[in-house]
PDB file with SEQRES, HELIX, SHEET and CRYST1 records, atoms N, CA, C and O in Angstrom:
SEQRES   1 A   75  MET MET ASP ASP LEU ASN ALA LYS ILE ILE GLU THR HIS          
SEQRES   2 A   75  ARG ASP VAL LYS TRP ILE CYS ARG THR LEU THR GLU MET          
SEQRES   3 A   75  LYS GLU THR ASP ASP ASP PHE GLU ASN ARG ILE ARG ASN          
SEQRES   4 A   75  LEU GLU GLY TRP GLN ALA GLU LYS THR GLY ALA GLU ARG          
SEQRES   5 A   75  GLN MET GLY ASP ILE CYS ALA ASP LEU ARG GLY ILE VAL          
SEQRES   6 A   75  GLY GLY VAL VAL ALA TRP LEU ILE TYR SER                      
HELIX    1 AA1 MET A    2  TYR A   74  1                                  73    
CRYST1    1.000    1.000    1.000  90.00  90.00  90.00 P 1           1          
ATOM      1  N   MET A   1      51.065  -9.065 -20.233  1.00  0.00           N  
ATOM      2  CA  MET A   1      50.183  -7.990 -20.580  1.00  0.00           C  
ATOM      3  C   MET A   1      48.814  -8.527 -20.993  1.00  0.00           C  
ATOM      4  O   MET A   1      47.788  -7.982 -20.584  1.00  0.00           O  
ATOM      5  N   MET A   2      48.789  -9.570 -21.784  1.00  0.00           N  
ATOM      6  CA  MET A   2      47.536 -10.163 -22.223  1.00  0.00           C  
ATOM      7  C   MET A   2      46.789 -10.761 -21.037  1.00  0.00           C  
ATOM      8  O   MET A   2      45.559 -10.725 -20.991  1.00  0.00           O  
ATOM      9  N   ASP A   3      47.531 -11.310 -20.076  1.00  0.00           N  
ATOM     10  CA  ASP A   3      46.903 -11.868 -18.880  1.00  0.00           C  
ATOM     11  C   ASP A   3      46.202 -10.774 -18.083  1.00  0.00           C  
ATOM     12  O   ASP A   3      45.111 -10.985 -17.552  1.00  0.00           O  
ATOM     13  N   ASP A   4      46.841  -9.592 -18.002  1.00  0.00           N  
ATOM     14  CA  ASP A   4      46.212  -8.471 -17.295  1.00  0.00           C  
ATOM     15  C   ASP A   4      44.914  -8.050 -17.990  1.00  0.00           C  
ATOM     16  O   ASP A   4      43.914  -7.765 -17.330  1.00  0.00           O  
ATOM     17  N   LEU A   5      44.937  -8.015 -19.306  1.00  0.00           N  
ATOM     18  CA  LEU A   5      43.753  -7.638 -20.073  1.00  0.00           C  
ATOM     19  C   LEU A   5      42.644  -8.667 -19.877  1.00  0.00           C  
ATOM     20  O   LEU A   5      41.485  -8.307 -19.671  1.00  0.00           O  
ATOM     21  N   ASN A   6      43.002  -9.939 -19.941  1.00  0.00           N  
ATOM     22  CA  ASN A   6      42.011 -10.999 -19.713  1.00  0.00           C  
ATOM     23  C   ASN A   6      41.445 -10.923 -18.300  1.00  0.00           C  
ATOM     24  O   ASN A   6      40.243 -11.101 -18.103  1.00  0.00           O  
ATOM     25  N   ALA A   7      42.287 -10.664 -17.332  1.00  0.00           N  
ATOM     26  CA  ALA A   7      41.836 -10.547 -15.938  1.00  0.00           C  
ATOM     27  C   ALA A   7      40.875  -9.364 -15.797  1.00  0.00           C  
ATOM     28  O   ALA A   7      39.859  -9.459 -15.108  1.00  0.00           O  
ATOM     29  N   LYS A   8      41.205  -8.253 -16.454  1.00  0.00           N  
ATOM     30  CA  LYS A   8      40.325  -7.074 -16.393  1.00  0.00           C  
ATOM     31  C   LYS A   8      38.979  -7.369 -17.045  1.00  0.00           C  
ATOM     32  O   LYS A   8      37.934  -6.981 -16.521  1.00  0.00           O  
ATOM     33  N   ILE A   9      39.002  -8.051 -18.181  1.00  0.00           N  
ATOM     34  CA  ILE A   9      37.751  -8.396 -18.870  1.00  0.00           C  
ATOM     35  C   ILE A   9      36.906  -9.313 -18.000  1.00  0.00           C  
ATOM     36  O   ILE A   9      35.699  -9.109 -17.872  1.00  0.00           O  
ATOM     37  N   ILE A  10      37.525 -10.314 -17.406  1.00  0.00           N  
ATOM     38  CA  ILE A  10      36.793 -11.246 -16.542  1.00  0.00           C  
ATOM     39  C   ILE A  10      36.240 -10.511 -15.324  1.00  0.00           C  
ATOM     40  O   ILE A  10      35.091 -10.724 -14.938  1.00  0.00           O  
ATOM     41  N   GLU A  11      37.052  -9.650 -14.722  1.00  0.00           N  
ATOM     42  CA  GLU A  11      36.607  -8.884 -13.556  1.00  0.00           C  
ATOM     43  C   GLU A  11      35.451  -7.957 -13.935  1.00  0.00           C  
ATOM     44  O   GLU A  11      34.478  -7.848 -13.190  1.00  0.00           O  
ATOM     45  N   THR A  12      35.550  -7.294 -15.077  1.00  0.00           N  
ATOM     46  CA  THR A  12      34.483  -6.402 -15.542  1.00  0.00           C  
ATOM     47  C   THR A  12      33.205  -7.191 -15.805  1.00  0.00           C  
ATOM     48  O   THR A  12      32.111  -6.748 -15.456  1.00  0.00           O  
ATOM     49  N   HIS A  13      33.348  -8.352 -16.416  1.00  0.00           N  
ATOM     50  CA  HIS A  13      32.186  -9.201 -16.688  1.00  0.00           C  
ATOM     51  C   HIS A  13      31.498  -9.602 -15.380  1.00  0.00           C  
ATOM     52  O   HIS A  13      30.272  -9.563 -15.281  1.00  0.00           O  
ATOM     53  N   ARG A  14      32.294  -9.989 -14.380  1.00  0.00           N  
ATOM     54  CA  ARG A  14      31.718 -10.330 -13.063  1.00  0.00           C  
ATOM     55  C   ARG A  14      31.022  -9.129 -12.440  1.00  0.00           C  
ATOM     56  O   ARG A  14      29.944  -9.258 -11.860  1.00  0.00           O  
ATOM     57  N   ASP A  15      31.643  -7.963 -12.564  1.00  0.00           N  
ATOM     58  CA  ASP A  15      31.033  -6.750 -12.010  1.00  0.00           C  
ATOM     59  C   ASP A  15      29.708  -6.432 -12.691  1.00  0.00           C  
ATOM     60  O   ASP A  15      28.738  -6.061 -12.031  1.00  0.00           O  
ATOM     61  N   VAL A  16      29.670  -6.578 -14.010  1.00  0.00           N  
ATOM     62  CA  VAL A  16      28.441  -6.305 -14.753  1.00  0.00           C  
ATOM     63  C   VAL A  16      27.353  -7.289 -14.337  1.00  0.00           C  
ATOM     64  O   VAL A  16      26.202  -6.893 -14.148  1.00  0.00           O  
ATOM     65  N   LYS A  17      27.702  -8.561 -14.194  1.00  0.00           N  
ATOM     66  CA  LYS A  17      26.718  -9.557 -13.756  1.00  0.00           C  
ATOM     67  C   LYS A  17      26.211  -9.223 -12.356  1.00  0.00           C  
ATOM     68  O   LYS A  17      25.018  -9.350 -12.081  1.00  0.00           O  
ATOM     69  N   TRP A  18      27.114  -8.797 -11.468  1.00  0.00           N  
ATOM     70  CA  TRP A  18      26.720  -8.449 -10.098  1.00  0.00           C  
ATOM     71  C   TRP A  18      25.784  -7.235 -10.119  1.00  0.00           C  
ATOM     72  O   TRP A  18      24.772  -7.209  -9.419  1.00  0.00           O  
ATOM     73  N   ILE A  19      26.134  -6.236 -10.929  1.00  0.00           N  
ATOM     74  CA  ILE A  19      25.294  -5.034 -11.023  1.00  0.00           C  
ATOM     75  C   ILE A  19      23.908  -5.392 -11.551  1.00  0.00           C  
ATOM     76  O   ILE A  19      22.905  -4.926 -11.010  1.00  0.00           O  
ATOM     77  N   CYS A  20      23.838  -6.202 -12.587  1.00  0.00           N  
ATOM     78  CA  CYS A  20      22.537  -6.608 -13.142  1.00  0.00           C  
ATOM     79  C   CYS A  20      21.715  -7.380 -12.119  1.00  0.00           C  
ATOM     80  O   CYS A  20      20.516  -7.140 -11.973  1.00  0.00           O  
ATOM     81  N   ARG A  21      22.348  -8.297 -11.417  1.00  0.00           N  
ATOM     82  CA  ARG A  21      21.654  -9.083 -10.392  1.00  0.00           C  
ATOM     83  C   ARG A  21      21.162  -8.173  -9.260  1.00  0.00           C  
ATOM     84  O   ARG A  21      20.042  -8.335  -8.775  1.00  0.00           O  
ATOM     85  N   THR A  22      21.989  -7.228  -8.847  1.00  0.00           N  
ATOM     86  CA  THR A  22      21.611  -6.301  -7.778  1.00  0.00           C  
ATOM     87  C   THR A  22      20.456  -5.404  -8.220  1.00  0.00           C  
ATOM     88  O   THR A  22      19.537  -5.150  -7.442  1.00  0.00           O  
ATOM     89  N   LEU A  23      20.496  -4.925  -9.457  1.00  0.00           N  
ATOM     90  CA  LEU A  23      19.402  -4.092  -9.963  1.00  0.00           C  
ATOM     91  C   LEU A  23      18.092  -4.877 -10.023  1.00  0.00           C  
ATOM     92  O   LEU A  23      17.029  -4.335  -9.718  1.00  0.00           O  
ATOM     93  N   THR A  24      18.162  -6.138 -10.412  1.00  0.00           N  
ATOM     94  CA  THR A  24      16.969  -6.985 -10.442  1.00  0.00           C  
ATOM     95  C   THR A  24      16.410  -7.168  -9.040  1.00  0.00           C  
ATOM     96  O   THR A  24      15.199  -7.078  -8.835  1.00  0.00           O  
ATOM     97  N   GLU A  25      17.285  -7.425  -8.077  1.00  0.00           N  
ATOM     98  CA  GLU A  25      16.837  -7.575  -6.685  1.00  0.00           C  
ATOM     99  C   GLU A  25      16.215  -6.280  -6.170  1.00  0.00           C  
ATOM    100  O   GLU A  25      15.208  -6.308  -5.464  1.00  0.00           O  
ATOM    101  N   MET A  26      16.817  -5.146  -6.527  1.00  0.00           N  
ATOM    102  CA  MET A  26      16.270  -3.858  -6.094  1.00  0.00           C  
ATOM    103  C   MET A  26      14.887  -3.632  -6.695  1.00  0.00           C  
ATOM    104  O   MET A  26      13.985  -3.137  -6.018  1.00  0.00           O  
ATOM    105  N   LYS A  27      14.719  -3.994  -7.966  1.00  0.00           N  
ATOM    106  CA  LYS A  27      13.409  -3.842  -8.620  1.00  0.00           C  
ATOM    107  C   LYS A  27      12.371  -4.708  -7.934  1.00  0.00           C  
ATOM    108  O   LYS A  27      11.245  -4.265  -7.707  1.00  0.00           O  
ATOM    109  N   GLU A  28      12.740  -5.947  -7.600  1.00  0.00           N  
ATOM    110  CA  GLU A  28      11.807  -6.841  -6.906  1.00  0.00           C  
ATOM    111  C   GLU A  28      11.439  -6.272  -5.542  1.00  0.00           C  
ATOM    112  O   GLU A  28      10.281  -6.333  -5.128  1.00  0.00           O  
ATOM    113  N   THR A  29      12.429  -5.719  -4.844  1.00  0.00           N  
ATOM    114  CA  THR A  29      12.173  -5.116  -3.536  1.00  0.00           C  
ATOM    115  C   THR A  29      11.259  -3.900  -3.687  1.00  0.00           C  
ATOM    116  O   THR A  29      10.335  -3.707  -2.896  1.00  0.00           O  
ATOM    117  N   ASP A  30      11.524  -3.081  -4.709  1.00  0.00           N  
ATOM    118  CA  ASP A  30      10.673  -1.912  -4.960  1.00  0.00           C  
ATOM    119  C   ASP A  30       9.247  -2.333  -5.292  1.00  0.00           C  
ATOM    120  O   ASP A  30       8.290  -1.725  -4.812  1.00  0.00           O  
ATOM    121  N   ASP A  31       9.102  -3.379  -6.117  1.00  0.00           N  
ATOM    122  CA  ASP A  31       7.769  -3.870  -6.468  1.00  0.00           C  
ATOM    123  C   ASP A  31       7.039  -4.376  -5.235  1.00  0.00           C  
ATOM    124  O   ASP A  31       5.848  -4.116  -5.058  1.00  0.00           O  
ATOM    125  N   ASP A  32       7.758  -5.102  -4.380  1.00  0.00           N  
ATOM    126  CA  ASP A  32       7.154  -5.605  -3.147  1.00  0.00           C  
ATOM    127  C   ASP A  32       6.729  -4.448  -2.253  1.00  0.00           C  
ATOM    128  O   ASP A  32       5.633  -4.455  -1.694  1.00  0.00           O  
ATOM    129  N   PHE A  33       7.601  -3.456  -2.124  1.00  0.00           N  
ATOM    130  CA  PHE A  33       7.299  -2.284  -1.300  1.00  0.00           C  
ATOM    131  C   PHE A  33       6.079  -1.543  -1.856  1.00  0.00           C  
ATOM    132  O   PHE A  33       5.200  -1.128  -1.101  1.00  0.00           O  
ATOM    133  N   GLU A  34       6.035  -1.383  -3.181  1.00  0.00           N  
ATOM    134  CA  GLU A  34       4.910  -0.685  -3.792  1.00  0.00           C  
ATOM    135  C   GLU A  34       3.606  -1.459  -3.579  1.00  0.00           C  
ATOM    136  O   GLU A  34       2.565  -0.856  -3.317  1.00  0.00           O  
ATOM    137  N   ASN A  35       3.658  -2.778  -3.690  1.00  0.00           N  
ATOM    138  CA  ASN A  35       2.464  -3.595  -3.442  1.00  0.00           C  
ATOM    139  C   ASN A  35       1.990  -3.451  -2.001  1.00  0.00           C  
ATOM    140  O   ASN A  35       0.788  -3.378  -1.742  1.00  0.00           O  
ATOM    141  N   ARG A  36       2.928  -3.412  -1.071  1.00  0.00           N  
ATOM    142  CA  ARG A  36       2.550  -3.234   0.343  1.00  0.00           C  
ATOM    143  C   ARG A  36       1.894  -1.877   0.568  1.00  0.00           C  
ATOM    144  O   ARG A  36       0.908  -1.766   1.296  1.00  0.00           O  
ATOM    145  N   ILE A  37       2.454  -0.840  -0.067  1.00  0.00           N  
ATOM    146  CA  ILE A  37       1.881   0.509   0.054  1.00  0.00           C  
ATOM    147  C   ILE A  37       0.459   0.524  -0.509  1.00  0.00           C  
ATOM    148  O   ILE A  37      -0.452   1.069   0.113  1.00  0.00           O  
ATOM    149  N   ARG A  38       0.274  -0.073  -1.686  1.00  0.00           N  
ATOM    150  CA  ARG A  38      -1.056  -0.109  -2.307  1.00  0.00           C  
ATOM    151  C   ARG A  38      -2.044  -0.863  -1.420  1.00  0.00           C  
ATOM    152  O   ARG A  38      -3.195  -0.448  -1.286  1.00  0.00           O  
ATOM    153  N   ASN A  39      -1.610  -1.960  -0.818  1.00  0.00           N  
ATOM    154  CA  ASN A  39      -2.486  -2.711   0.075  1.00  0.00           C  
ATOM    155  C   ASN A  39      -2.872  -1.874   1.298  1.00  0.00           C  
ATOM    156  O   ASN A  39      -4.026  -1.886   1.725  1.00  0.00           O  
ATOM    157  N   LEU A  40      -1.903  -1.149   1.856  1.00  0.00           N  
ATOM    158  CA  LEU A  40      -2.203  -0.280   2.997  1.00  0.00           C  
ATOM    159  C   LEU A  40      -3.161   0.840   2.601  1.00  0.00           C  
ATOM    160  O   LEU A  40      -4.080   1.174   3.348  1.00  0.00           O  
ATOM    161  N   GLU A  41      -2.939   1.413   1.428  1.00  0.00           N  
ATOM    162  CA  GLU A  41      -3.845   2.472   0.968  1.00  0.00           C  
ATOM    163  C   GLU A  41      -5.255   1.940   0.779  1.00  0.00           C  
ATOM    164  O   GLU A  41      -6.225   2.602   1.145  1.00  0.00           O  
ATOM    165  N   GLY A  42      -5.374   0.734   0.203  1.00  0.00           N  
ATOM    166  CA  GLY A  42      -6.691   0.114   0.013  1.00  0.00           C  
ATOM    167  C   GLY A  42      -7.360  -0.182   1.335  1.00  0.00           C  
ATOM    168  O   GLY A  42      -8.558   0.045   1.502  1.00  0.00           O  
ATOM    169  N   TRP A  43      -6.573  -0.696   2.286  1.00  0.00           N  
ATOM    170  CA  TRP A  43      -7.120  -0.999   3.610  1.00  0.00           C  
ATOM    171  C   TRP A  43      -7.595   0.283   4.286  1.00  0.00           C  
ATOM    172  O   TRP A  43      -8.663   0.310   4.898  1.00  0.00           O  
ATOM    173  N   GLN A  44      -6.794   1.346   4.172  1.00  0.00           N  
ATOM    174  CA  GLN A  44      -7.168   2.626   4.790  1.00  0.00           C  
ATOM    175  C   GLN A  44      -8.448   3.163   4.159  1.00  0.00           C  
ATOM    176  O   GLN A  44      -9.319   3.681   4.859  1.00  0.00           O  
ATOM    177  N   ALA A  45      -8.564   3.040   2.836  1.00  0.00           N  
ATOM    178  CA  ALA A  45      -9.768   3.520   2.154  1.00  0.00           C  
ATOM    179  C   ALA A  45     -10.993   2.714   2.596  1.00  0.00           C  
ATOM    180  O   ALA A  45     -12.068   3.277   2.804  1.00  0.00           O  
ATOM    181  N   GLU A  46     -10.829   1.397   2.739  1.00  0.00           N  
ATOM    182  CA  GLU A  46     -11.943   0.560   3.216  1.00  0.00           C  
ATOM    183  C   GLU A  46     -12.324   0.941   4.645  1.00  0.00           C  
ATOM    184  O   GLU A  46     -13.506   1.039   4.974  1.00  0.00           O  
ATOM    185  N   LYS A  47     -11.309   1.155   5.494  1.00  0.00           N  
ATOM    186  CA  LYS A  47     -11.558   1.522   6.888  1.00  0.00           C  
ATOM    187  C   LYS A  47     -12.282   2.859   6.962  1.00  0.00           C  
ATOM    188  O   LYS A  47     -13.248   3.005   7.711  1.00  0.00           O  
ATOM    189  N   THR A  48     -11.818   3.836   6.185  1.00  0.00           N  
ATOM    190  CA  THR A  48     -12.445   5.154   6.169  1.00  0.00           C  
ATOM    191  C   THR A  48     -13.876   5.053   5.666  1.00  0.00           C  
ATOM    192  O   THR A  48     -14.779   5.682   6.218  1.00  0.00           O  
ATOM    193  N   GLY A  49     -14.083   4.266   4.623  1.00  0.00           N  
ATOM    194  CA  GLY A  49     -15.430   4.074   4.085  1.00  0.00           C  
ATOM    195  C   GLY A  49     -16.353   3.420   5.093  1.00  0.00           C  
ATOM    196  O   GLY A  49     -17.511   3.816   5.224  1.00  0.00           O  
ATOM    197  N   ALA A  50     -15.848   2.413   5.814  1.00  0.00           N  
ATOM    198  CA  ALA A  50     -16.660   1.736   6.823  1.00  0.00           C  
ATOM    199  C   ALA A  50     -16.989   2.686   7.972  1.00  0.00           C  
ATOM    200  O   ALA A  50     -18.113   2.689   8.475  1.00  0.00           O  
ATOM    201  N   GLU A  51     -16.005   3.498   8.390  1.00  0.00           N  
ATOM    202  CA  GLU A  51     -16.258   4.459   9.465  1.00  0.00           C  
ATOM    203  C   GLU A  51     -17.287   5.495   9.030  1.00  0.00           C  
ATOM    204  O   GLU A  51     -18.171   5.864   9.803  1.00  0.00           O  
ATOM    205  N   ARG A  52     -17.168   5.958   7.803  1.00  0.00           N  
ATOM    206  CA  ARG A  52     -18.109   6.946   7.287  1.00  0.00           C  
ATOM    207  C   ARG A  52     -19.512   6.340   7.206  1.00  0.00           C  
ATOM    208  O   ARG A  52     -20.499   6.992   7.545  1.00  0.00           O  
ATOM    209  N   GLN A  53     -19.589   5.083   6.752  1.00  0.00           N  
ATOM    210  CA  GLN A  53     -20.879   4.410   6.641  1.00  0.00           C  
ATOM    211  C   GLN A  53     -21.489   4.226   8.036  1.00  0.00           C  
ATOM    212  O   GLN A  53     -22.690   4.425   8.216  1.00  0.00           O  
ATOM    213  N   MET A  54     -20.667   3.848   9.020  1.00  0.00           N  
ATOM    214  CA  MET A  54     -21.167   3.661  10.382  1.00  0.00           C  
ATOM    215  C   MET A  54     -21.649   4.999  10.937  1.00  0.00           C  
ATOM    216  O   MET A  54     -22.671   5.052  11.622  1.00  0.00           O  
ATOM    217  N   GLY A  55     -20.924   6.079  10.649  1.00  0.00           N  
ATOM    218  CA  GLY A  55     -21.352   7.403  11.099  1.00  0.00           C  
ATOM    219  C   GLY A  55     -22.679   7.803  10.477  1.00  0.00           C  
ATOM    220  O   GLY A  55     -23.526   8.399  11.143  1.00  0.00           O  
ATOM    221  N   ASP A  56     -22.865   7.475   9.198  1.00  0.00           N  
ATOM    222  CA  ASP A  56     -24.133   7.779   8.526  1.00  0.00           C  
ATOM    223  C   ASP A  56     -25.283   6.980   9.145  1.00  0.00           C  
ATOM    224  O   ASP A  56     -26.378   7.507   9.344  1.00  0.00           O  
ATOM    225  N   ILE A  57     -25.026   5.717   9.444  1.00  0.00           N  
ATOM    226  CA  ILE A  57     -26.056   4.864  10.063  1.00  0.00           C  
ATOM    227  C   ILE A  57     -26.430   5.408  11.436  1.00  0.00           C  
ATOM    228  O   ILE A  57     -27.610   5.476  11.779  1.00  0.00           O  
ATOM    229  N   CYS A  58     -25.426   5.794  12.222  1.00  0.00           N  
ATOM    230  CA  CYS A  58     -25.697   6.348  13.552  1.00  0.00           C  
ATOM    231  C   CYS A  58     -26.488   7.655  13.450  1.00  0.00           C  
ATOM    232  O   CYS A  58     -27.392   7.904  14.247  1.00  0.00           O  
ATOM    233  N   ALA A  59     -26.142   8.481  12.469  1.00  0.00           N  
ATOM    234  CA  ALA A  59     -26.874   9.731  12.292  1.00  0.00           C  
ATOM    235  C   ALA A  59     -28.322   9.441  11.912  1.00  0.00           C  
ATOM    236  O   ALA A  59     -29.237  10.102  12.402  1.00  0.00           O  
ATOM    237  N   ASP A  60     -28.532   8.458  11.044  1.00  0.00           N  
ATOM    238  CA  ASP A  60     -29.893   8.082  10.668  1.00  0.00           C  
ATOM    239  C   ASP A  60     -30.666   7.574  11.881  1.00  0.00           C  
ATOM    240  O   ASP A  60     -31.827   7.930  12.079  1.00  0.00           O  
ATOM    241  N   LEU A  61     -30.015   6.740  12.692  1.00  0.00           N  
ATOM    242  CA  LEU A  61     -30.687   6.199  13.882  1.00  0.00           C  
ATOM    243  C   LEU A  61     -31.027   7.311  14.873  1.00  0.00           C  
ATOM    244  O   LEU A  61     -32.106   7.308  15.467  1.00  0.00           O  
ATOM    245  N   ARG A  62     -30.111   8.257  15.050  1.00  0.00           N  
ATOM    246  CA  ARG A  62     -30.386   9.373  15.960  1.00  0.00           C  
ATOM    247  C   ARG A  62     -31.586  10.170  15.459  1.00  0.00           C  
ATOM    248  O   ARG A  62     -32.426  10.608  16.245  1.00  0.00           O  
ATOM    249  N   GLY A  63     -31.655  10.352  14.151  1.00  0.00           N  
ATOM    250  CA  GLY A  63     -32.787  11.084  13.583  1.00  0.00           C  
ATOM    251  C   GLY A  63     -34.100  10.344  13.811  1.00  0.00           C  
ATOM    252  O   GLY A  63     -35.111  10.957  14.152  1.00  0.00           O  
ATOM    253  N   ILE A  64     -34.084   9.034  13.622  1.00  0.00           N  
ATOM    254  CA  ILE A  64     -35.296   8.230  13.825  1.00  0.00           C  
ATOM    255  C   ILE A  64     -35.712   8.242  15.287  1.00  0.00           C  
ATOM    256  O   ILE A  64     -36.881   8.449  15.610  1.00  0.00           O  
ATOM    257  N   VAL A  65     -34.736   8.015  16.173  1.00  0.00           N  
ATOM    258  CA  VAL A  65     -35.043   8.006  17.611  1.00  0.00           C  
ATOM    259  C   VAL A  65     -35.537   9.373  18.049  1.00  0.00           C  
ATOM    260  O   VAL A  65     -36.487   9.465  18.827  1.00  0.00           O  
ATOM    261  N   GLY A  66     -34.914  10.431  17.567  1.00  0.00           N  
ATOM    262  CA  GLY A  66     -35.356  11.777  17.907  1.00  0.00           C  
ATOM    263  C   GLY A  66     -36.773  12.035  17.428  1.00  0.00           C  
ATOM    264  O   GLY A  66     -37.567  12.664  18.127  1.00  0.00           O  
ATOM    265  N   GLY A  67     -37.091  11.546  16.233  1.00  0.00           N  
ATOM    266  CA  GLY A  67     -38.439  11.702  15.706  1.00  0.00           C  
ATOM    267  C   GLY A  67     -39.460  10.943  16.532  1.00  0.00           C  
ATOM    268  O   GLY A  67     -40.550  11.451  16.797  1.00  0.00           O  
ATOM    269  N   VAL A  68     -39.112   9.721  16.944  1.00  0.00           N  
ATOM    270  CA  VAL A  68     -40.021   8.913  17.770  1.00  0.00           C  
ATOM    271  C   VAL A  68     -40.233   9.585  19.117  1.00  0.00           C  
ATOM    272  O   VAL A  68     -41.364   9.651  19.599  1.00  0.00           O  
ATOM    273  N   VAL A  69     -39.170  10.084  19.731  1.00  0.00           N  
ATOM    274  CA  VAL A  69     -39.282  10.763  21.032  1.00  0.00           C  
ATOM    275  C   VAL A  69     -40.141  12.019  20.879  1.00  0.00           C  
ATOM    276  O   VAL A  69     -41.007  12.284  21.713  1.00  0.00           O  
ATOM    277  N   ALA A  70     -39.908  12.773  19.840  1.00  0.00           N  
ATOM    278  CA  ALA A  70     -40.715  13.979  19.630  1.00  0.00           C  
ATOM    279  C   ALA A  70     -42.189  13.605  19.419  1.00  0.00           C  
ATOM    280  O   ALA A  70     -43.082  14.277  19.935  1.00  0.00           O  
ATOM    281  N   TRP A  71     -42.430  12.557  18.677  1.00  0.00           N  
ATOM    282  CA  TRP A  71     -43.803  12.119  18.438  1.00  0.00           C  
ATOM    283  C   TRP A  71     -44.469  11.678  19.746  1.00  0.00           C  
ATOM    284  O   TRP A  71     -45.643  11.962  19.980  1.00  0.00           O  
ATOM    285  N   LEU A  72     -43.695  10.970  20.605  1.00  0.00           N  
ATOM    286  CA  LEU A  72     -44.256  10.502  21.891  1.00  0.00           C  
ATOM    287  C   LEU A  72     -44.535  11.686  22.803  1.00  0.00           C  
ATOM    288  O   LEU A  72     -45.546  11.700  23.505  1.00  0.00           O  
ATOM    289  N   ILE A  73     -43.656  12.676  22.801  1.00  0.00           N  
ATOM    290  CA  ILE A  73     -43.841  13.829  23.688  1.00  0.00           C  
ATOM    291  C   ILE A  73     -45.068  14.634  23.252  1.00  0.00           C  
ATOM    292  O   ILE A  73     -45.848  15.064  24.102  1.00  0.00           O  
ATOM    293  N   TYR A  74     -45.250  14.841  21.974  1.00  0.00           N  
ATOM    294  CA  TYR A  74     -46.347  15.671  21.484  1.00  0.00           C  
ATOM    295  C   TYR A  74     -47.645  14.888  21.351  1.00  0.00           C  
ATOM    296  O   TYR A  74     -48.692  15.473  21.074  1.00  0.00           O  
ATOM    297  N   SER A  75     -47.592  13.560  21.544  1.00  0.00           N  
ATOM    298  CA  SER A  75     -48.825  12.773  21.403  1.00  0.00           C  
ATOM    299  C   SER A  75     -49.646  12.784  22.646  1.00  0.00           C  
ATOM    300  O   SER A  75     -50.712  12.169  22.688  1.00  0.00           O  
TER     301      SER A  75                                                      
END                                                                             
């Protein structure tokens, strides 16, 4: 009877250690996943900002070129 109790305690202890180790691994995986998501979000924000900036530059250039053409036509 005592051997059964000792076996159960040892088995429970192993299970608890396995659960703790698995939870730690899951947390590390979650942290890695979250870091990847944040990096993708940052990259997307940079890409969107660069596209918006390029669109603004093109709009400015179109305005300048249009002004020069209008000035040449009316001159």
